[in-house]
Phi, psi and omega in degrees: 000130169298130183298332189288347183258001179283148179282134181277132181241154184245159188217162168217151184260122185300130177259354179212165170295122188217145185269129182241118175268135180252127180239118188263188180298336177243031170120189181293131178259301182192185181225149175208159179258122172264140187262162174311124180090352179291166183252132174251109177279142168249117177287178187285340169269016175072010178281148182251144168209165190256137172234127180299142182294339170286350179253348188306302187283346168286330185259337189225152182230143177297154172306114179290359176263338191224062179305138175083007183275000190064020174254134183224165176235136174308134174278132175297129177213156185273114176230144167261152184180165182203152178281138186269101191260332189235065172267133171287327179211171174299148174245130176259135176207162185271133181282162178306332172274012171091012182244153179295148175225154175233140183255131188243159171304129182093347179290171172247123173262122183249133173254126177282178180296341177276350190092010180269145170263142177203162184259146162234114179312146185305303184298323188283334175288312185297329179283330197246330192231167176236139186276133179233120173264134180279000000 
């Protein structure tokens, strides 16, 4: 992907421990607790989610056109995942941060480098990411 074509996300640094409820375009996704210094990302559907401060710059890069703007783009990384096309019913599972998540028809199930799984809603995936096939 050309960096100029990527969608920009905004972020803020948590100044206190706070509970973040993530609501995507199709409803409540999960809950997480941000610790002081963790990063709260606001996605393109205005959903908020928590990234631990030690992972933030491994996963996101500042907007190259506006350094210091609190705008970031996802860093390309190798992840395995797939779009869920043929569910008979929703699948409920535990996110790596210990809270329930639900996987729905058309969502993306992503596995990170450590073997943890999480969901990205269909609409939010399409707004933010591009599929690259090896």
